[in-house]
N, C-alpha and C positions, 0 to 999 in steps of 0.2 A: 504493500500500500504506500509506503514511504517513497519507494522508487517511482511509482506512478504519479504521486503528487509532485515530486521533483521534476519529472519529465513534463508534467502539465505546466508548472510554473516557468520552466525554461522556455517552452513553446509560447506561453502567453506573454511573458515579459522580455526575455532575452531575444527571441526570434521574431518579435513583432506581432504575435498573435492577437494582442489586445487591440490592434488597429482594425483587424477583421471583426472582432467582437463589437467594437464601438460602431463600425459601419453597419454591421448586422443589426445592432440594437436600433440604430437610426432608421434602417429600412423597415424593420418590424413595426416601429411606432408610426412611421409615415404611411405604410400600407393600411394599418388599422385605423388611424385618425382620418385620413382622406377617404378611406373606404366607408367609414361610418357617416361622414358628412354627405357623401354621395348617396348612401343608403337612406339617410333621413330625408333628403330632398325627394328621391324617387318614392320612398315609402309614404311620404306625406301626399304626394300627387295621387298615388294609387289609392290611398285611404279616402281621399276626397271623391275619387271616382266611385268607390265602393258605397259611400254613404249618401251620395247625391240622389235625389228622387229620380226614379226611372220612368218619368212621364213621356219622355221623347225617345226616339230610336237611337240617337247618338250615345247617350249614357249607357244604354243596354249593350251596344256594340263595344264600347270602351271597356265595359265590365268583362265581357268575354275575352277581350285581348289581354287585359291585366290578369285574368284568371290563368291563361296559358303561361304568361310570364312567371307568375308566382309559382305555378305548378312545376315548371321546369327547374327553376333555381332552388326550390325547396325539395325537389324530388331527385336531384342528382348531386353527387359528392362535389365538394369544392375543388378537389384535385382534378376531377374530370372536366370541370368548367375551365380551369386554368389551361389544361392540355388542349381542349377544343379551341379556346380563344387564341392561344399562342402558336400552336402547331397546325391548326386546320383553318380557322377563320382568317387570320392575318395573311398567310400565304395565298389563300384564295382571292383575297382583296388586293394582294400585291402591296401591302403596307408594311413598312419597317418601323417598329416602335420598340423603345427600350422595354425590357422585360418587367422592370419595376412599375412602369406605367400600366402595362397589361394587368399586372397583379392588382394595382389600385382599382382599375376599372372593374375587373371581375369581382373583387371583394365588394365594391360598391353596389354592383348589380345584384350580387347574392344577398348582401345586407338589406337592400331595398325590398326584397321579397319578404323578409322576416319583419322588418320595421313597418311595412304596410299593415300587417295584422296588429302590431303593437299600437300604431297610430290610430287605426280604426277603433280599437278598444278604448283608447284614450279619448277620442272624439265623442264616442257614444257615452262615455262617463260624464261628459259635461252636460249640465241641465239643458234641455231643449229650449227652454225659455231664453237662453242666451242667444241662440240663433234667431229666434223670433224677434227678439229685441233689436238685433242688428238689422234685420230686414225692415222692421218698423221705422228705423231711423233713415231708411233709404239706401242702405248699403246693398250691393249685389251679393249673391250667394258666395262667390269666391272671396270677395273682400271681407265678408262677415266671418268666413272660416279662417282666413289668414290673420285677421286683426283681433278677433274676439275668441273664437272657439279653440283654435290650435294652440295659441299661447297658454290657455288654461289647461289644455290636455297634456302639454309637455310636462307640467308639474306632476300630473298623475302618473305619467309613464317613465319618469326619470330613473327610478331604480331598474326598470326593465331595459331601458336604453343602456344603462351602465353594464348590465349583464351581457347585452349584445356587444358592447365594446370589448369586454373581457373575452368573449367568444372569438371575436376577430383577432385579438392579440394572440390567442393560443393557436388559431387556425393558420396563422402566418407560417407556421412550421412546415407547411407543404409547398411554399413558393419556390423552394430549391428545385422542384421539378421543372421549372422554366428558367433555371440558371440565375435566380435572384439569391444573393448572399444575405441571408437573414441570420438571426441569432442561432438557430439550429444548425445551419450549414457552417457557420463560423466555428462553433464548438466541435462539429464533426470533423472539420479540417484539422483542428488542433489534435484531436484524438487519432486521426489518420497518420500523423507524423511518426508515431511509435506504435500504432495499432493497439493503443490502450484507451478505452472509451469510458471506463468506470468513472474516473474523476471528472472528465469533461462533461459527461451527461448528468452527473449529480449536481455540478455547479450550474449547468444549464437549467435544470429543474428549479434550483433555488432562485435563479435570475427571473424566470417566468413567475415564480411564486411572489417575489417582491413586486414585480410589475402589477400583478393582479391585486395585491394588497394595497398598493398605492392608488390604483383606480378605484377600488372599493372605498378607500378613505376619502378620495376626492368627491365621489358621488354622495357620501354621507354628509360632507361639509356643505355641498350645494343644497341638499335636502334641508339641512338645518337653517340655511339662509332663507330658503323659501318659507319655512315655517315661521321664522322671526318676522318676515315681511307680512305674512298673513295676520299674525297677532297684532302687528303695528297698525295695519289698515282696518282691523276689526274693532279697534278701540274708538 
């Protein structure tokens, strides 16, 4: 064990492995953060399509389209989506894009499918009187949703969005399939130097654990701030 630890430290510090780890950490965070942002935007739009009254044919058509979208991204593994996007779709379109951009887009599309259901539940948790009040003030349906209903729903779904962010952080471990150097690949390369993976993988697990704990702490701090604001305005 001591020899393995010494080899790990030598590769990490003396041979510059820490640079790959830092770059991998940055890539992991970038993919998860931007993926979640894209997912929130797409998920919000899909949720609005889901909850809009279906009096006309266009909303019904859009609902069928988003159902196919959500079904695909929730029904196939993330790694398959990455492989299809990078090795199939891009060559067919003749587009050359950096692999980390592909990872961000695929993670965003995947997250959008899950966030859409989260947002839909959040929107439906807001009292229907809020929507009616907005419409009574002369706002359109879209403006009422974006300015009144959705901001209130965000407060209700914040813990679930935090869980989605944690899920994205952990799922970045598969982006090495499309040649992205993330945390997992960085530690795998350190282990491959001496074909000793015990210490690198234990440290890798601890790094992911710390990241998840920091995210959970951040979500709790935001929740407390929301609660303080509610108490302040209720007085």
